[in-house]
Phi, psi and omega in degrees: 000143180283149180290140179271137176273131179206159174258003181208095187299320182298309181290328178297322177299316179296318180296316181296323175299319178294316183293341177295343177282349182266114182258133171286109186296337179281333183255330180087009183241147181292159185289337177290306182293336174284345179081029183275346182268121181260320186206141175224119176239148183241131171248102184291332181288321185257359183052056177232147175239131180246116183241123173257130181215171178228183174234166182292334174214157177296336184257023180302118183291344178259012184303314180296319179294320178295313180301314180295321177295321178296318177297318180298313180292327176294316180297321177296320181287330186230068180298143182091349178259147172267126185256130178243118179247129177244121177267123186235161179231015176228109009281150181291151177286143172226160182295345178296337178284348181291134180291168178296319177298320175298318177297317178297318179299318181273001181060044181255000000 
């Protein structure tokens, strides 16, 4: 799995655990193990979280649902914070980003 960029390792770990609850319904694997999460930054002064993520393709039919689910679990995990999710496609996602656990789940 690729390293997540963050300005707060402790809170990032908490966020990643919450995001494991977001499943890509077409693949059946969570977005963390798929490697869709690129960056999570926390602004403690303004109580905001900035999350950059991607999808397996730009044309993913479940993209909006996945994004909305990610926002929802982050709001639940960090009440009182405003969550900003940016879906980006640069760098593009590749299967190399899938974690070892994800590969085992997918039998790769």
